[in-house]
C-alpha positions as YAML, in Angstrom:
chain: A
units: angstrom
residues:
- id: 1
  name: MET
  ca: [-6.38, -4.39, -50.02]
- id: 2
  name: ALA
  ca: [-4.12, -7.40, -50.40]
- id: 3
  name: ARG
  ca: [-2.28, -6.45, -47.23]
- id: 4
  name: LYS
  ca: [-5.52, -6.47, -45.22]
- id: 5
  name: VAL
  ca: [-6.30, -9.94, -46.50]
- id: 6
  name: ARG
  ca: [-2.89, -11.21, -45.44]
- id: 7
  name: VAL
  ca: [-3.31, -9.74, -41.95]
- id: 8
  name: LEU
  ca: [-6.75, -11.26, -41.59]
- id: 9
  name: GLU
  ca: [-5.49, -14.67, -42.70]
- id: 10
  name: LYS
  ca: [-3.16, -14.79, -39.70]
- id: 11
  name: PHE
  ca: [-6.07, -14.95, -37.29]
- id: 12
  name: PRO
  ca: [-8.14, -18.13, -36.95]
- id: 13
  name: PRO
  ca: [-11.86, -17.85, -37.67]
- id: 14
  name: MET
  ca: [-13.98, -16.94, -34.64]
- id: 15
  name: ALA
  ca: [-16.21, -19.59, -33.12]
- id: 16
  name: THR
  ca: [-19.94, -19.15, -33.36]
- id: 17
  name: VAL
  ca: [-21.54, -18.33, -30.02]
- id: 18
  name: ARG
  ca: [-24.94, -19.76, -29.31]
- id: 19
  name: PHE
  ca: [-27.07, -18.20, -26.61]
- id: 20
  name: THR
  ca: [-28.64, -21.43, -25.43]
- id: 21
  name: GLY
  ca: [-27.20, -21.11, -21.96]
- id: 22
  name: ASP
  ca: [-24.62, -23.86, -22.39]
- id: 23
  name: ASN
  ca: [-22.00, -21.83, -24.25]
- id: 24
  name: VAL
  ca: [-22.48, -18.52, -22.46]
- id: 25
  name: ALA
  ca: [-19.69, -17.72, -20.02]
- id: 26
  name: PRO
  ca: [-21.02, -16.85, -16.57]
- id: 27
  name: ARG
  ca: [-20.63, -13.22, -15.58]
- id: 28
  name: PRO
  ca: [-18.24, -12.70, -12.70]
- id: 29
  name: SER
  ca: [-19.87, -11.64, -9.46]
- id: 30
  name: VAL
  ca: [-19.19, -8.30, -7.85]
- id: 31
  name: ARG
  ca: [-17.15, -10.13, -5.22]
- id: 32
  name: GLN
  ca: [-14.97, -11.74, -7.90]
- id: 33
  name: LEU
  ca: [-14.46, -8.42, -9.68]
- id: 34
  name: PHE
  ca: [-13.56, -6.74, -6.38]
- id: 35
  name: HIS
  ca: [-11.11, -9.56, -5.58]
- id: 36
  name: ARG
  ca: [-9.45, -9.24, -9.01]
- id: 37
  name: LEU
  ca: [-9.12, -5.49, -8.52]
- id: 38
  name: LEU
  ca: [-7.51, -5.76, -5.06]
- id: 39
  name: PHE
  ca: [-5.49, -8.94, -5.61]
- id: 40
  name: PRO
  ca: [-4.55, -9.08, -9.31]
- id: 41
  name: ASP
  ca: [-2.72, -12.08, -10.68]
- id: 42
  name: PRO
  ca: [-0.08, -11.27, -11.79]
- id: 43
  name: VAL
  ca: [0.47, -8.30, -9.51]
- id: 44
  name: ARG
  ca: [0.46, -4.78, -10.95]
- id: 45
  name: VAL
  ca: [3.71, -2.91, -11.52]
- id: 46
  name: LEU
  ca: [3.96, 0.76, -10.60]
- id: 47
  name: PRO
  ca: [6.24, 2.58, -13.05]
- id: 48
  name: HIS
  ca: [9.30, 3.99, -11.26]
- id: 49
  name: ALA
  ca: [8.13, 2.49, -7.96]
- id: 50
  name: ARG
  ca: [11.61, 2.49, -6.46]
- id: 51
  name: ALA
  ca: [12.16, 6.19, -7.21]
- id: 52
  name: TRP
  ca: [8.73, 7.12, -5.82]
- id: 53
  name: ASN
  ca: [9.41, 5.03, -2.71]
- id: 54
  name: ILE
  ca: [12.79, 6.64, -2.09]
- id: 55
  name: ALA
  ca: [11.43, 10.16, -2.59]
- id: 56
  name: CYS
  ca: [8.41, 9.66, -0.33]
- id: 57
  name: ARG
  ca: [10.42, 7.83, 2.31]
- id: 58
  name: THR
  ca: [13.04, 10.60, 2.40]
- id: 59
  name: VAL
  ca: [10.40, 13.29, 2.92]
- id: 60
  name: HIS
  ca: [8.61, 11.08, 5.45]
- id: 61
  name: ILE
  ca: [11.75, 10.51, 7.55]
- id: 62
  name: ALA
  ca: [12.61, 14.23, 7.48]
- id: 63
  name: VAL
  ca: [9.11, 15.31, 8.49]
- id: 64
  name: THR
  ca: [8.94, 12.67, 11.22]
- id: 65
  name: GLY
  ca: [12.29, 13.83, 12.62]
- id: 66
  name: ILE
  ca: [11.13, 17.45, 12.64]
- id: 67
  name: LEU
  ca: [7.87, 16.43, 14.29]
- id: 68
  name: LEU
  ca: [9.52, 14.39, 17.03]
- id: 69
  name: GLY
  ca: [12.24, 16.98, 17.67]
- id: 70
  name: GLY
  ca: [9.66, 19.76, 17.79]
- id: 71
  name: HIS
  ca: [7.65, 17.93, 20.41]
- id: 72
  name: VAL
  ca: [10.70, 17.03, 22.47]
- id: 73
  name: PHE
  ca: [11.92, 20.65, 22.49]
- id: 74
  name: GLY
  ca: [8.52, 22.23, 23.11]
- id: 75
  name: VAL
  ca: [7.80, 23.90, 19.77]
- id: 76
  name: ALA
  ca: [4.34, 25.47, 19.67]
- id: 77
  name: GLU
  ca: [1.49, 23.14, 18.77]
- id: 78
  name: GLU
  ca: [0.36, 25.31, 15.86]
- id: 79
  name: ARG
  ca: [3.75, 24.98, 14.21]
- id: 80
  name: LEU
  ca: [3.78, 21.19, 14.59]
- id: 81
  name: ARG
  ca: [0.28, 20.44, 13.28]
- id: 82
  name: LEU
  ca: [1.51, 20.89, 9.71]
- id: 83
  name: MET
  ca: [4.38, 18.46, 10.33]
- id: 84
  name: LEU
  ca: [1.92, 15.92, 11.78]
- id: 85
  name: ALA
  ca: [-0.29, 16.31, 8.71]
- id: 86
  name: LEU
  ca: [2.71, 15.94, 6.37]
- id: 87
  name: CYS
  ca: [3.83, 12.87, 8.31]
- id: 88
  name: ILE
  ca: [0.41, 11.28, 7.83]
- id: 89
  name: VAL
  ca: [0.16, 12.28, 4.14]
- id: 90
  name: THR
  ca: [3.64, 10.97, 3.25]
- id: 91
  name: GLY
  ca: [2.86, 7.80, 5.18]
- id: 92
  name: LEU
  ca: [-0.33, 7.35, 3.17]
- id: 93
  name: CYS
  ca: [1.67, 7.87, -0.04]
- id: 94
  name: LEU
  ca: [4.07, 5.13, 1.06]
- id: 95
  name: ILE
  ca: [1.12, 2.86, 1.81]
- id: 96
  name: GLY
  ca: [-0.23, 3.49, -1.69]
- id: 97
  name: ILE
  ca: [3.13, 2.68, -3.27]
- id: 98
  name: GLU
  ca: [3.47, -0.54, -1.26]
- id: 99
  name: ALA
  ca: [-0.13, -1.69, -1.72]
- id: 100
  name: TYR
  ca: [-0.47, -0.85, -5.42]
- id: 101
  name: PRO
  ca: [0.87, -4.18, -6.73]
- id: 102
  name: SER
  ca: [-1.54, -6.15, -4.51]
- id: 103
  name: CYS
  ca: [-3.53, -5.37, -1.39]
- id: 104
  name: ARG
  ca: [-2.24, -8.45, 0.40]
- id: 105
  name: TRP
  ca: [0.42, -6.05, 1.72]
- id: 106
  name: PHE
  ca: [-2.19, -4.86, 4.25]
- id: 107
  name: TYR
  ca: [-2.37, -8.20, 6.05]
- id: 108
  name: GLN
  ca: [1.31, -9.03, 5.92]
- id: 109
  name: GLY
  ca: [3.51, -8.14, 8.89]
- id: 110
  name: ARG
  ca: [4.92, -5.09, 7.15]
- id: 111
  name: GLY
  ca: [1.48, -3.65, 6.41]
- id: 112
  name: VAL
  ca: [0.02, -4.41, 9.82]
- id: 113
  name: LEU
  ca: [2.84, -2.53, 11.54]
- id: 114
  name: VAL
  ca: [2.53, 0.46, 9.19]
- id: 115
  name: LEU
  ca: [-1.20, 0.62, 9.91]
- id: 116
  name: ALA
  ca: [-0.41, 0.49, 13.64]
- id: 117
  name: LYS
  ca: [1.94, 3.46, 13.20]
- id: 118
  name: LEU
  ca: [-0.71, 5.36, 11.28]
- id: 119
  name: LEU
  ca: [-3.27, 4.74, 14.02]
- id: 120
  name: LEU
  ca: [-0.79, 6.00, 16.60]
- id: 121
  name: LEU
  ca: [-0.26, 9.20, 14.58]
- id: 122
  name: PHE
  ca: [-4.02, 9.73, 14.42]
- id: 123
  name: ALA
  ca: [-4.08, 9.27, 18.21]
- id: 124
  name: ILE
  ca: [-1.78, 12.26, 18.81]
- id: 125
  name: PRO
  ca: [-4.40, 15.06, 18.59]
- id: 126
  name: PRO
  ca: [-6.77, 13.54, 21.19]
- id: 127
  name: PHE
  ca: [-3.86, 12.43, 23.42]
- id: 128
  name: TRP
  ca: [-1.74, 15.54, 22.96]
- id: 129
  name: GLU
  ca: [-0.10, 15.34, 26.39]
- id: 130
  name: TYR
  ca: [1.35, 11.89, 25.49]
- id: 131
  name: ARG
  ca: [2.59, 12.95, 22.04]
- id: 132
  name: VAL
  ca: [6.31, 12.46, 22.71]
- id: 133
  name: SER
  ca: [5.76, 8.93, 24.03]
- id: 134
  name: ILE
  ca: [3.49, 8.10, 21.10]
- id: 135
  name: LEU
  ca: [6.00, 9.44, 18.58]
- id: 136
  name: LEU
  ca: [8.85, 7.51, 20.23]
- id: 137
  name: LEU
  ca: [6.73, 4.36, 19.99]
- id: 138
  name: VAL
  ca: [6.14, 5.10, 16.29]
- id: 139
  name: VAL
  ca: [9.91, 5.44, 15.74]
- id: 140
  name: VAL
  ca: [10.56, 2.15, 17.55]
- id: 141
  name: ILE
  ca: [7.93, 0.34, 15.46]
- id: 142
  name: ALA
  ca: [9.35, 1.89, 12.27]
- id: 143
  name: SER
  ca: [12.89, 0.85, 13.09]
- id: 144
  name: VAL
  ca: [12.00, -2.69, 14.13]
- id: 145
  name: SER
  ca: [9.60, -3.27, 11.22]
- id: 146
  name: SER
  ca: [12.04, -2.04, 8.58]
- id: 147
  name: HIS
  ca: [14.83, -4.29, 9.83]
- id: 148
  name: MET
  ca: [12.97, -7.44, 10.83]
- id: 149
  name: PRO
  ca: [13.57, -10.67, 8.87]
- id: 150
  name: SER
  ca: [11.45, -11.41, 5.82]
- id: 151
  name: ARG
  ca: [9.76, -14.31, 7.61]
- id: 152
  name: PHE
  ca: [8.02, -11.67, 9.74]
- id: 153
  name: ARG
  ca: [7.71, -8.88, 7.16]
- id: 154
  name: TYR
  ca: [5.98, -11.13, 4.61]
- id: 155
  name: TYR
  ca: [4.04, -13.27, 7.08]
- id: 156
  name: SER
  ca: [0.32, -13.15, 6.26]
- id: 157
  name: ILE
  ca: [-2.00, -13.04, 9.24]
- id: 158
  name: VAL
  ca: [-4.78, -14.22, 6.89]
- id: 159
  name: HIS
  ca: [-2.97, -17.19, 5.31]
- id: 160
  name: ARG
  ca: [-0.87, -17.94, 8.43]
- id: 161
  name: ARG
  ca: [2.26, -18.37, 6.33]
- id: 162
  name: VAL
  ca: [4.91, -16.33, 4.54]
- id: 163
  name: LEU
  ca: [3.78, -15.02, 1.14]
- id: 164
  name: ASP
  ca: [6.21, -14.36, -1.70]
...
C-alpha cells in the first residue's frame, strides 16, 4: 500500500475540468484527423524498413528484368502476365514502404516518377503491341529517378521547394 502512495505522489494533481464551453478543448475535424494520419509529425518509423526495402527492391528488379526480357524475346503472353502482376505488386510494396513514414512522398519528385511508372505498367494490357517500348520507358524512368540529385528527388510539387 505504501508503494502505491509513493507512486501516486510523483504525479501532480489533475486539474478540474468545467464543461462551461471555455475550458473544453475543441474536437479535431475529420480533415485534421485525416491530415494527422497521412502526414504525422514526427514521421512514423517502419521497423526494419531498410531490410524490407532491399528485399522488395531485389525481387522487383528481378521480376522487371524477366518481364522485359520475355517481351523482347517473344515469350508467350500467358507466361508474362504473372511477371507483370508481380512487377506491379512488388512496386506497390515499395510504394508502401516509402510512403509509410509520411504521404508527402507521393508529391515529391521520387513519388511522382514512381506513380508514372506504375501508370505505364497498367497501360501494358490495353496497349499490348507497344509493351516493349513501354517497358523500356519504365526502365529509363527508374534509372534516371533513382540516380537524380536530391534537389529533384525531394522536390515537392505542392510546396514548390525541396522537403527534408
